[in-house]
C-alpha positions as CSV (number, residue, x, y, z in Angstrom):
1,M,-120.7,86.1,-78.2
2,K,-118.8,86.8,-75.1
3,K,-117.1,90.2,-74.5
4,T,-114.0,90.9,-72.4
5,P,-114.2,93.8,-69.8
6,L,-112.2,95.9,-72.3
7,Y,-114.6,95.5,-75.2
8,E,-115.7,99.2,-75.2
9,K,-112.1,100.4,-75.1
10,H,-111.3,98.4,-78.2
11,V,-114.3,99.8,-80.0
12,S,-113.3,103.3,-79.0
13,L,-109.8,102.7,-80.4
14,G,-111.2,101.7,-83.7
15,A,-110.2,98.0,-83.4
16,R,-111.5,95.5,-86.0
17,M,-113.4,92.9,-83.9
18,I,-113.7,89.2,-84.8
19,D,-115.2,86.0,-83.4
20,F,-112.4,84.1,-81.7
21,G,-113.7,80.9,-80.1
22,G,-117.0,82.6,-79.2
23,W,-115.4,85.8,-78.0
24,L,-115.4,89.2,-79.7
25,M,-111.7,90.1,-79.8
26,P,-109.6,92.8,-81.5
27,V,-107.7,91.4,-84.4
28,Q,-106.0,94.7,-85.2
29,Y,-106.2,98.4,-84.4
30,T,-104.1,100.1,-87.1
31,S,-102.2,97.4,-89.0
32,L,-100.7,94.0,-88.1
33,M,-97.3,95.3,-89.2
34,D,-97.3,98.3,-86.9
35,E,-98.5,96.3,-83.9
36,H,-96.0,93.5,-84.6
37,Q,-93.1,95.9,-84.9
38,A,-94.2,97.8,-81.7
39,A,-93.8,94.5,-79.8
40,R,-90.4,93.8,-81.3
41,Q,-89.0,97.4,-81.0
42,A,-90.9,99.1,-78.2
43,A,-93.9,97.6,-76.5
44,A,-97.4,96.2,-77.3
45,L,-100.4,95.7,-75.0
46,F,-102.8,92.8,-75.5
47,D,-106.2,92.0,-74.0
48,I,-106.1,88.3,-73.1
49,C,-109.0,88.3,-70.7
50,H,-110.6,85.4,-72.7
51,M,-108.0,82.9,-71.3
52,G,-108.9,80.6,-68.5
53,E,-107.8,80.7,-64.9
54,I,-108.4,77.6,-62.6
55,R,-107.5,77.6,-58.9
56,V,-106.6,74.3,-57.3
57,T,-106.3,74.5,-53.5
58,G,-106.1,72.1,-50.5
59,P,-103.8,69.4,-49.1
60,G,-104.2,67.3,-52.2
61,A,-103.6,70.0,-54.8
62,F,-100.0,69.2,-55.5
63,D,-100.7,65.4,-55.7
64,L,-103.6,66.0,-58.2
65,L,-101.5,68.3,-60.5
66,Q,-98.5,66.0,-60.2
67,Y,-100.6,63.2,-61.6
68,A,-102.8,65.2,-64.0
69,L,-99.8,67.0,-65.8
70,T,-96.8,65.6,-67.6
71,R,-94.3,67.9,-66.0
72,D,-92.6,67.1,-62.7
73,L,-93.7,69.8,-60.3
74,A,-91.8,68.5,-57.3
75,G,-89.1,71.1,-57.5
76,Q,-91.3,74.0,-58.2
77,K,-90.9,76.9,-55.8
78,N,-93.5,79.4,-54.6
79,G,-93.5,82.2,-57.1
80,Q,-92.4,80.0,-60.0
81,I,-94.3,79.1,-63.2
82,K,-94.0,75.9,-65.1
83,L,-95.3,75.1,-68.6
84,S,-96.9,71.6,-68.8
85,A,-99.2,69.4,-70.9
86,L,-102.6,68.0,-69.9
87,L,-103.3,64.8,-71.8
88,T,-106.2,62.6,-72.7
89,D,-106.0,58.9,-71.7
90,E,-104.9,58.3,-75.3
91,G,-101.9,60.6,-74.9
92,G,-103.2,63.5,-76.9
93,I,-102.7,67.1,-75.8
94,I,-105.8,68.7,-74.4
95,D,-103.8,71.8,-73.5
96,D,-100.4,73.3,-73.0
97,L,-101.0,75.3,-69.8
98,T,-99.0,77.2,-67.2
99,V,-98.9,76.3,-63.5
100,Y,-98.4,79.1,-61.0
101,K,-97.4,77.9,-57.6
102,M,-99.0,80.4,-55.2
103,G,-98.2,78.4,-52.1
104,D,-97.7,74.8,-50.9
105,E,-101.4,74.1,-51.2
106,T,-102.4,76.7,-53.8
107,F,-101.9,76.6,-57.5
108,L,-103.2,78.6,-60.5
109,L,-103.6,77.0,-63.9
110,V,-103.7,79.4,-66.8
111,T,-105.4,77.7,-69.8
112,N,-105.9,78.5,-73.4
113,A,-109.3,80.1,-74.1
114,T,-110.7,77.4,-76.2
115,T,-109.7,74.6,-73.9
116,R,-110.8,76.1,-70.6
117,E,-113.9,73.9,-70.2
118,A,-112.1,70.8,-71.3
119,D,-109.2,71.5,-68.9
120,L,-111.7,72.0,-66.0
121,S,-113.5,68.8,-66.8
122,R,-110.4,66.7,-67.2
123,V,-108.7,67.9,-63.9
124,S,-112.0,67.6,-62.0
125,A,-112.5,64.0,-63.3
126,L,-109.0,63.0,-62.3
127,R,-109.5,64.4,-58.8
128,D,-112.7,62.5,-58.4
129,E,-111.3,59.3,-59.9
130,K,-108.3,59.3,-57.6
131,G,-109.9,60.9,-54.5
132,F,-107.4,63.8,-54.1
133,D,-108.4,66.1,-51.3
134,C,-108.6,69.5,-53.0
135,R,-110.9,72.2,-54.4
136,I,-111.1,73.2,-58.0
137,E,-112.5,76.6,-58.9
138,D,-113.0,78.2,-62.3
139,A,-112.0,81.8,-61.6
140,S,-111.9,82.8,-65.3
141,D,-114.9,85.1,-65.4
142,Q,-113.7,87.0,-62.3
143,T,-110.2,87.4,-63.6
144,G,-108.8,89.8,-66.2
145,K,-105.5,89.3,-68.0
146,L,-103.3,91.7,-69.9
147,D,-100.0,91.0,-71.7
148,L,-97.4,93.8,-71.9
149,Q,-94.6,92.7,-74.3
150,G,-91.5,94.3,-75.8
151,P,-88.1,95.7,-74.9
152,A,-89.7,98.7,-73.2
153,A,-92.2,96.7,-71.2
154,E,-90.2,96.7,-67.9
155,A,-89.6,100.4,-68.0
156,I,-93.3,101.2,-68.7
157,L,-94.6,98.8,-66.0
158,Q,-92.1,99.9,-63.4
159,T,-93.6,103.4,-63.3
160,L,-96.9,101.9,-62.1
161,T,-95.8,99.4,-59.5
162,D,-93.6,99.2,-56.3
163,A,-92.5,95.7,-57.2
164,D,-88.8,95.5,-58.3
165,L,-89.5,94.1,-61.7
166,H,-85.8,93.6,-62.5
167,N,-85.7,90.9,-59.8
168,I,-88.6,88.9,-61.3
169,R,-86.9,86.3,-63.3
170,F,-88.3,84.7,-66.4
171,Y,-91.2,82.3,-65.6
172,H,-91.6,83.8,-62.1
173,F,-94.2,86.1,-60.6
174,A,-95.0,88.5,-57.8
175,E,-98.2,89.5,-56.1
176,T,-98.2,93.3,-56.0
177,S,-100.3,96.2,-57.3
178,V,-100.4,98.0,-60.6
179,A,-101.8,101.5,-60.9
180,G,-103.2,101.0,-57.4
181,V,-105.0,97.7,-58.4
182,P,-104.0,94.4,-56.7
183,A,-102.4,92.3,-59.3
184,L,-100.3,89.3,-60.1
185,V,-97.4,90.1,-62.4
186,S,-95.4,87.4,-64.1
187,R,-92.4,87.7,-66.4
188,S,-93.7,85.6,-69.3
189,G,-95.5,85.9,-72.6
190,Y,-96.3,84.5,-76.0
191,T,-94.3,86.7,-78.3
192,G,-90.6,85.8,-77.9
193,E,-89.9,89.2,-76.3
194,D,-89.3,90.2,-72.7
195,G,-92.5,91.1,-71.1
196,F,-95.2,90.6,-68.5
197,E,-98.5,89.0,-68.0
198,L,-100.8,90.8,-65.5
199,Y,-103.8,89.3,-63.7
200,A,-106.3,91.4,-61.7
201,A,-110.0,91.4,-60.9
202,A,-112.0,91.6,-64.1
203,D,-113.8,94.8,-63.2
204,S,-110.5,96.5,-62.4
205,T,-108.6,95.5,-65.6
206,G,-109.7,98.6,-67.4
207,R,-107.9,100.8,-64.9
208,I,-104.7,99.0,-65.5
209,W,-105.2,99.1,-69.3
210,D,-105.7,102.9,-69.2
211,A,-102.7,103.5,-66.9
212,L,-100.4,101.4,-69.1
213,M,-101.6,103.1,-72.3
214,K,-100.8,106.5,-70.7
215,A,-97.5,105.5,-69.2
216,G,-96.4,103.8,-72.4
217,E,-97.3,106.5,-74.9
218,P,-93.8,108.3,-74.7
219,R,-92.1,104.9,-75.2
220,G,-94.0,103.9,-78.3
221,L,-96.5,101.5,-76.7
222,K,-99.4,100.4,-79.0
223,P,-102.4,98.3,-78.4
224,A,-102.1,95.0,-80.4
225,G,-104.6,92.5,-81.6
226,L,-104.8,88.8,-82.3
227,G,-103.2,89.3,-85.7
228,A,-99.9,90.5,-84.4
229,R,-100.1,88.0,-81.5
230,D,-100.1,85.2,-84.1
231,T,-97.2,86.5,-86.2
232,L,-95.2,87.1,-83.1
233,R,-95.7,83.7,-81.5
234,L,-95.0,81.9,-84.8
235,E,-91.7,83.8,-85.3
236,A,-90.8,82.6,-81.8
237,G,-91.7,79.0,-82.7
238,M,-94.6,78.9,-80.2
239,L,-97.5,76.5,-80.8
240,L,-101.2,77.4,-81.3
241,N,-103.7,75.2,-79.7
242,G,-106.3,73.9,-82.1
243,Q,-103.8,74.2,-85.1
244,D,-100.3,73.0,-84.2
245,I,-101.5,70.9,-81.2
246,T,-104.8,69.0,-80.8
247,T,-106.0,66.0,-78.9
248,S,-104.7,63.9,-81.8
249,V,-101.1,65.2,-81.2
250,C,-98.8,63.8,-78.5
251,P,-95.9,65.7,-77.0
252,M,-93.2,63.8,-78.8
253,E,-94.6,64.8,-82.2
254,V,-94.0,68.5,-81.4
255,P,-91.2,70.3,-79.5
256,Y,-92.8,69.3,-76.2
257,A,-91.0,66.1,-75.4
258,W,-89.1,68.1,-72.7
259,L,-92.4,68.6,-70.9
260,V,-92.7,64.9,-70.2
261,A,-91.2,63.6,-66.9
262,W,-90.7,59.9,-67.7
263,E,-89.6,59.2,-64.2
264,K,-93.1,59.8,-62.7
265,D,-96.6,58.5,-63.3
266,F,-99.2,60.8,-64.9
267,A,-102.5,60.5,-66.7
268,G,-102.0,59.4,-70.3
269,R,-98.6,57.8,-69.5
270,P,-99.4,54.3,-70.7
271,A,-100.5,55.6,-74.1
272,L,-97.3,57.7,-74.4
273,D,-95.3,54.6,-73.6
274,E,-97.0,52.7,-76.3
275,R,-96.6,55.5,-78.9
276,K,-92.9,55.6,-78.0
277,R,-92.6,51.8,-78.4
278,R,-94.2,51.9,-81.8
279,G,-92.1,54.9,-83.0
280,I,-93.2,58.4,-83.7
281,A,-94.5,58.5,-87.3
282,R,-94.6,62.3,-87.8
283,Q,-92.8,65.4,-86.5
284,L,-93.6,69.1,-86.4
285,V,-90.9,71.1,-88.2
286,G,-90.3,74.7,-89.0
287,F,-89.9,75.7,-92.7
288,E,-89.5,78.8,-94.8
289,M,-90.6,79.4,-98.3
290,V,-87.9,79.5,-101.0
291,G,-90.3,80.4,-103.8
292,R,-93.0,83.1,-103.8
293,G,-96.0,82.4,-101.7
294,I,-97.4,82.2,-98.2
295,A,-98.2,78.8,-96.8
296,R,-101.4,78.6,-94.7
297,H,-103.0,76.0,-92.4
298,G,-104.1,72.9,-94.3
299,H,-101.8,73.3,-97.3
300,P,-100.3,70.0,-98.4
301,V,-96.5,69.5,-98.2
302,L,-94.8,67.4,-100.9
303,N,-91.5,65.7,-101.6
304,G,-91.4,65.4,-105.3
305,S,-94.8,63.9,-106.3
306,R,-95.4,62.4,-102.9
307,E,-97.5,64.1,-100.2
308,I,-95.5,63.9,-96.9
309,G,-97.3,66.3,-94.6
310,V,-99.5,69.3,-94.0
311,V,-99.0,72.9,-92.9
312,T,-100.4,73.7,-89.4
313,S,-99.4,77.4,-89.3
314,G,-98.1,79.8,-91.8
315,T,-97.6,83.5,-92.3
316,F,-95.3,86.2,-93.7
317,S,-92.8,87.2,-91.0
318,P,-92.7,91.0,-90.5
319,T,-89.3,90.7,-88.7
320,L,-87.6,88.3,-91.0
321,Q,-89.3,89.5,-94.2
322,K,-89.9,86.0,-95.4
323,A,-92.8,83.5,-95.4
324,I,-92.5,80.9,-92.6
325,G,-94.5,78.1,-91.2
326,L,-94.9,74.9,-89.2
327,A,-95.8,71.6,-90.7
328,F,-96.3,68.0,-89.7
329,L,-94.1,65.7,-91.9
330,D,-93.6,62.0,-92.0
331,S,-90.6,61.3,-89.7
332,S,-88.7,59.8,-92.5
333,S,-89.0,63.1,-94.4
334,A,-88.3,65.5,-91.5
335,A,-84.5,65.7,-92.0
336,P,-83.2,69.3,-92.7
337,A,-82.0,68.4,-96.2
338,T,-85.3,67.0,-97.4
339,P,-86.5,68.9,-100.6
340,L,-89.9,70.3,-99.9
341,A,-92.7,72.0,-101.8
342,V,-96.0,73.5,-100.5
343,R,-99.0,73.2,-102.7
344,I,-100.6,76.7,-102.7
345,R,-103.8,76.7,-104.8
346,E,-102.6,74.8,-108.0
347,H,-98.9,75.7,-107.6
348,E,-96.1,73.8,-105.9
349,I,-93.8,76.3,-104.2
350,P,-90.3,75.3,-103.0
351,A,-89.6,75.4,-99.3
352,K,-86.9,74.2,-96.9
353,I,-86.8,73.0,-93.3
354,V,-85.2,75.4,-90.8
355,P,-84.4,75.2,-87.1
356,L,-86.9,76.6,-84.5
357,P,-87.4,79.2,-83.3
358,F,-87.3,81.4,-86.5
359,Y,-86.6,84.5,-84.4
360,K,-84.8,84.8,-81.1
361,R,-84.3,88.1,-79.3
362,K,-80.9,89.4,-78.4
363,K,-80.4,89.4,-74.6
């Protein structure tokens, strides 16, 4: 299994390590509850070095990405990030990735860990098919990534950088240094809190980790694992690739219709047009349990005796103190008033549809 540059630090902190897509990753250090609450109330630091980074450069870089991705990148400014979808020819989602515009001919794609190779293959194939004049480089192994999330994130990070963090708007970034290490700092994240994602050379990531841990100690910073990352993102209504979205899922079936720029051409567009013409048969909805029980991935959802869907993600929300989840339902059964039950083992536990996100931080 692969190890991130911070593996030894996790072991020394007593983290419980698990296999996550072929990587040895920390799932928790102390407890999921402590790490989750640290992100909501103070700050949490995550090792995300397993994610992918792909550089696209050259005179045809913009044209390639404008065709490869569903989002319209025409108005994107240098220093701005855009979330987009990369589709199969059949209109299924390969990845929901972020596009960093570094310059007019330089872009950085940040991919999910498990889709890195598929993303690279798809973008490269589209370049070759259409003849776009650009270079594609997988920089993942040379790049380290940390996520610093929580209401104290800005105050902690500001002690280690000369960049004016207050002026970095949401989904924007700056190239600067952190703890003396050249780094890219973006105001973004996967928790629903204010926070930053930090990119640096893989072999320098440990220096930034140590500096952040020291600077954050007086403000309640804690290292956090994949367990808290999952409960945080689900509370914020964010999707998990491989569970909530797969190559069998199109953007209109999940809360990603806004990522589709219908005014332009893009790879997979004809298939989406056909799906839209036929009608969308299922929808991803948020729900909370009314009865006692925690829904998990794969549990059937029922309306009376009829099975109408399946749970894709489910957990107990530490912030809301209730069980929540996401589920695909038949579109005819996705209205808020639809009576639901989730089959957990042999029991049918009442649930109800609720708006997303489950949790939204106060500005």
